[in-house]
N, C-alpha and C positions, 0 to 999 in steps of 0.2 A: 483650725476652723472651729467655730462654736457648734455644738451639737444641733441646736435648733436650725442654724443656717444650713448645715449639712443635710438635715432631714428635708428642709424646704427645697433645696436644689434637687435632691433625689426624687421628691414628689413631682417637681416640675418636669424632670426628665422622663419619669415613668408616664406622666400624663401625656406628654408628647408622643411617646412610643405607643401608648394604647390608643391614641387618636388616629394613628396611621391605619389605612385599610388593611384588612387581615392578610391580603395577598402580599403587601409590602413587608409586613412583619415576618411572614413566612420566608420570603426571599432573603431578608436580613438574617434570619436565623440560619438559613442554609449557608450563606456566605461566611458568617462567623464560624460555624462548625468546620466548613471546608478549609478555612485558613488556619484554624487552630489545630485540627486533627486530620491531616491529609495523608493518605496512604498510597497515593498514585505511584510514587517511585518504588515503594516496596512491592506493589503489584507488578510493576514492570520487571523488577529483578526476579520475581517468582515466575513470570511468563517467560523470561529469557532463559531460565533453567530448563524449560521444555525444549528449547532450541528453535531453529528455523522451522517454518510451518508451510511448506509447499502444499498447495491444494492437492488433496487426495493422498497425502503421505500419512503414515502412522502418527507423525508429530502433529499434523494438523488435526487429526481426529482426537488426539490426546488433549490438545489445546481447547477444542470445542467442549469436551467433557469437563475440563478444568474450569472453564468459564461458567458453565452451568452450575457447578458446585459452588463457585464463588458467589454467584448471584443468589443462590439459595442461602448461603451463609449470611448474606446481607438481609435476609428476610423475604426475598422474592421467590416464593415457593413455586410459582408457575414457570420458572425458568426451564427452557427445553431446547433441544436441537430440532431443527426442521429441515427435512430433506429437500434439496432443490435439483438434484440431478445425479448422474452416474458418470464415472470415468472408466474407459476400457482397460487402462493399465495404470497402476500406481507406481510411485518412485520414492525411494528413500536414500538420501545421501548419508553414508555412515561416517563415523568419526575418523576413520583411517584415510586421511587426505594429506599427502605430502608431495613435494616436487623439489628436485635438486639438480644442479649441475655437479657432476661428480668428477669430471676431468675436462680440461687439464687443471682446473682449480675447483674447489668446493664452494658452492653458493646455494643457499636456500632460495627458492623461488615462490613468489605469491602468484596464485593462479586460480582459475575456475574452469569448469566444464558446463555446458548447457544442462539444465535439468532435463530429465528423460533422455539421457544419452549414456553410452556405455562407459564403464570404468575399467579396472584391472582386477585380476585375481589376487594380486599382491604387488610388490615392487616390480616394475617393468623397466629394465635398463636397456639402452641402445644408443648407437651413435647418432649425432645430429647431422642432417644433410640439408643444405639450402634447397628450397623448393624450386623445381624446374617449372617455368611458366610457358614454355613452348614445346612442341614436339621435338625439336632439335635438342633443346636442353635436356629433355626427358631421356632421349637416346644416349646422351653422354653420361648420365648418372644412373641409369636403370639397374646396373649390376650392384649398386650400393644401397638400394632402397629397401630390400627385404630386411625386416627387423630394425629399421631406422625410424627415428623421429624426424619428420620433415618440418623445417622452419620456414614459414612464409615470409615474403619480403614485406617490409613496412611500407605503408602508404606514402610516407615522406620521401621515399626514393623515386616516386613517380611510376613505379612498376605495378602493373595490375597483378592481382593474385591469379593463380592458375584457374582457368575456367573450370566449371563443374565437370565437364567431360574428361578433362585432364586429371582432375582430382580423383575421379573414379578409377582411372588407370593406376594412380599412385596406390590406392587401397588394394586394387587387384594385384599389384606387385608386392604386397605384403608389408607396407609401412605399419609401424606401431600406432601412429596418429599424426595429426597435423597441428602445429603450434603457431598461433598468431599473437600479435601484440595488442594490448588494450589501447595503446596510444597515449597513456597517461599512467600515473601511479595508482589510479583507481581501476579495479578489475570488476567489471559489471557482469552479473549473471542474469540469464533469461532462459527461455526454452519453450518448447511446444509439445503438446501431447496429442493434438488432433491427428487423426489418421492412423494412430498406433493401435496395434493389437498384440497379444502375446506371441502371435505367430509372425509378426511383422515388426520386430524390434530393430532399432538402428544398431549398426555394428562399427561404424567408423568413429574413432575417438577424435574429439576436437577440443583443444586446450587453448585458453587465453592466458598469457602471462603479462604482468605489468611491464610498462615501457622500459624501466631501468634494467629489469631482468632480461628482456629481449635484447637490449643494447649490449649487455654483457655477453650473452650467447653469441651474437653476431660478431662482436669484436674478436672473440677467439676463433670463430670460423674464418673470418677475413684474414687472420694471421696464418691460416692453413694449419691450425692446430686440430688435433683429433679431439672433438668434443663429445662427451658422453652425458646423457640426461637420464634421470630416473623419476618415474611418476608412480605413485601408489594412490589409487582412486577407488574408494569403496562406494560404488554406485549400484543400487539394487533395484530391479524392476519387480513390482508386486502384481501378481495376476489379478485381473478384475473379474467382474465389474466392481468398482469401488464406489460406494454410496457417498455423496457429498452433502454437507450440512452447513446451515447457518445456525447461529445461536440467537434465541429470542427470549426476552424477559420483560414483563409488564408490571409497572406500578399502576394498578387499575384505578381509573378515575371514579370519583364519588358521585358526580352528577351527570356527566356525559361520557360514560365509559367506552362508547362506540366511536367517539372522536379521539384523535390522538396526535401527539407530538412524537417524532421518531428521532432518537439520538443514536448515531451509528458510526462504525469504523470497520475497516476490513481486518480480519484476524489472520488471513494467510500472508505469507511472505515468500520471497525468493530464498534460496538455500545455499548460496555459494560458500565455499570454505571460508571460515572466519566470521560469517554473519550469523546473527541470531534473530534478525528481524525486529530489533529493538525500536528503531525509529521509523521504519516503514513496514508495519504500521503499529508496532507495539505501543508507542506513545498515544496514538489515537484510541487504541483499544482500552488502555487503562484510564484515559481521561473519561471515556464513557462509563466504564465500570465504577470508577471512583465517584462520578456524579451520582450513579445509582446508589452507592453505599451512603453517600452524604444525605441524599434525599430520604432514604429509609431510616437512617439513624436520627435525623432531625424530627421525624414523626409528622412531617407535613402531609397533607391530604390533597393532592391535585384534583381539580374538577374533571379534567380530561385524562385519559390514559397517557402515561409516558412510556413509550416502548423503546427498549434498548436492543439494538440489532448489531450483531457482529457477523460480517459476511466472510465467506471464503470464495475463491475463484475470481477475486478482484484483479489479481495480477495477470490473469489470462483473458481479460475482457469484461470485467464487471459481471461475471456470470452468476454469482450468488445473488447479488441484488437484483439483477434482471430476472432471475428465476423467481425471486420473491414478488416482484411487481406483477409478473404474469399470474402468479398463484393467488394474489390478493387484490384482484381487480375491483372487487366490491368495496374495498376500503379507500379507493383513490379520492373520492369526494369528501371523505371524513378525516383525511390527514391534513392537519393545519400546516405543518412544515417538516422538513427533514434537515437535521443538523449533522454534517459529516466532517470528521477530522481526519485528514490524510496528508498532512504537510510536514511531518517530522516533529521534532521536539520544540520548535518555536511556539510562542504563546498565541492565543486567539487575539488577533489584532483588529477584528471587526468583520464586516460583511458587505457584500455587494447586493443591493436590493433595487427594486423598481420604486418609483415615486409613491405609489399607493401603499407600499409596505413600510415606508421610512419612519413614520411616527411611531408605530409599534416597536420597531427595532431600536429606535433611539431610547424609548422608555425601557426596553428590555435590557440594554447594555449599561444603562446609567448606574445602577447599583454596583455592578462589577467594576466599571471604570473608576468609580469613587473608592472602592475597596482596594484597588491596585493602581494608585496614581502614577507609579513609575512604569506601568505597562499599559500605555494608552491604547484605546480602541477608536475606530472610526467607522462611520456608515458612508459608503460610496453609492451614489445613485447611478444606475445604468438604465439604458433605454428600454431594454426588455430582458426577460429571463433567458438564460442560455438554452439551446436545444440539444447540446451535447456536452462533452467533457470527458476527462480521463480518470474520474473516480466515481464512487457509488452514488453520489447525489445526482449524477447525470441520468441514472436509470429512472429516477422519479421525474426529473425535468422533462424527459422525453415524452411523458404522458401528461404533462401539465400539473404535476404535483410539485410545489415549490421546494427545491432542494438547494442547500447552501454549503459551500466549501469555505471554511473560515479563512480570512486573510491571515496569513502566518507572519508574525513579526518577531524580531529578536536577533540575537547575535549568532545563532547556529548556522553553519554552512550545510544546508540539506544535501547539496550535490556530493559532499564528501561521503555521505552514508547511503545515498539512494541506490539501492540494488547492488551495493558494493560489499567488499570484504570488511568494511569499517562499520557495518550496521550493528553496533553493540551499545550496551547501556552506558559505557564510559563517555559516549558522545551525547548522552541525553542530559537535559538541564532540569533538575528537580523543581526549582522554583517556578519554571514555566509550566510544568505539569500541574502544580497547585492552581495556578491561574486558569489553565485550560479546563481542568475538571470542575472548578467552581463556576466558571462561565457556562459550561454545559448544564450544570445543575440549576443555576439561576435562570438561564434563558429558557430551558425546558419547562421550569415551573411557571415562569411568567406567561408563556404561551398556553400552557395547560389551564391556567386560571383566567385567561383573558376573556373579555365579554363576547368575543367572536373569534372565528377562525381567521387566520391570516388572509388578507385580501389576495386574490389571484389575478393574473394578467387578464386584461379585457378580452383577449383572444386566446383562450386556453388551447393547449396542444393535445388534450385528452383523446381527440378523435384520430390523432396520428397513430398509425400502427407502430407498435413497439418492436424493434428488431428482436427476433427470437433468439433464445439461447442456442448456440450452434449445435447441430446434430454432430456429435463427436465422431470423427472419422469420415464425415460426409462432405465437408466444405473445403478441405485442404488435404492433399496427399502429402504425407510426411516424406521428406527426402533429406537425409542427414548431410548430403553434399550440396544442397541447393544454396546458391548465393542470394541472400536477401539482406534487407536493412537490419537495424538493431533488433536482435531476436528477443524482444521483450513483450510488453503487455499492451493490451487495448488497441490493437491496430485499427479496428473499425471505429473505436470511440475517438481516437485522435483524428481520423478522417471527419467524423461528425463535428469535432471541435473546430477544425479549420474551416469547414463549410459554414458553420455557425458564425465564426469570425468574419468570413467573407461577406455573409448576408448582412451582418451588423455594420460592417465598414462600407458597404456598397453605397449608401446615400452620401457619405462623406466623399468617397472617391468620385461619385457623379458630380457633386458640387464643385470639386476641385477641377474636374475636366471642363465643366461649363465656364468657370472663371478663366481658365487658360485659353 
């Protein structure tokens, strides 16, 4: 190519670039930097080395301080921890976690125990006994129960587990613990701390093993073999009160610093053996943190404040974000929107919005969609903003602040890692983290520089009372033998979610009823 022609083309390209609005140039600069020099996966590996981050555990506190120092290293000097509550008893699951069938054959078992539940002082070995489920069966095996591991019947046999009253008798007769099947090859961890005090700690060991391991144990028992099991579970209770924190970091706006866009994720995780909380929700955490790093390194100056928030207590019912919303009521009207990533390693595939928001969202995602043509995004119109949900955006939607949970798209199987022993970085997808972190950076910058705040629903919910953060120990009595559903997170928020779904589906159901 001739020199003068090359110069002419370069001049024409530069003129086109300089003719773009400053906000578009800034977004383009952020996207280019985020694609060329992205450190999201490196951040994830660093966070994973801290380990799982159960709310109130020493690991969770270390992760909060690590995040603060990282934000400061990006140049956000105001990064800080912000207290949102206290916990009566802390819990830390140590590295000594093993389970084996030692006779008549040797087999390593994959297992978990609930968080905030007792472990062992060291390896604890004993015979396996099939669980009696009636008083008659109990009488027949009672002499064999002291020092034994009790194996519960699988649901597939159609037998009900021993009722709570009978289970209490098993523990009173000196069993080492009760073992149930996960029903699949995934072992899911949950747990509750409400109602606990250091004078009221649970004593009954409860263990879940994966289905293939349970099948192997029961096969030996059904052959009338003498089966011996050994568990070593380093579960430690920490005397409270334990102060609980969120992490907050602000890129302060240059023109309207009191208005803000919030980019958030939950930093806490479950802590079952094998898991380090990489995908629930380490990927969301590092997408937000890398967005902050990209914005700071690019040197862009948003007009509104971009606030990065990493919550704890999400897995126990959105507690950290709900505490934040209560504490910052004076900010509700000045928050343009909240962008929340809590769907695993898949990339940001778009957003569900109401009609009045659609134009702004289409403009906001356009540059990222163009930059990542193989990772398409979409905007889906919904009739109204949700009233509930099972992640931290719901804490804001409940008071009328627009909160958005990204549509997750891609090839990852989130169910494989969600609350399971598989939640490790090896199941995270680095190229998706690049897109997600760039999307966070570009979206937050667009809305921070927009001419107005994001339009809100015509009938805001701000007058609706926000469910309070539970009074720990006051709303549920802890019973280690109580039979209840999946012992995981956000029970109240799932109820709100299904109530919201019902209200939104009600008009359609009514129309169907009339037509019939």
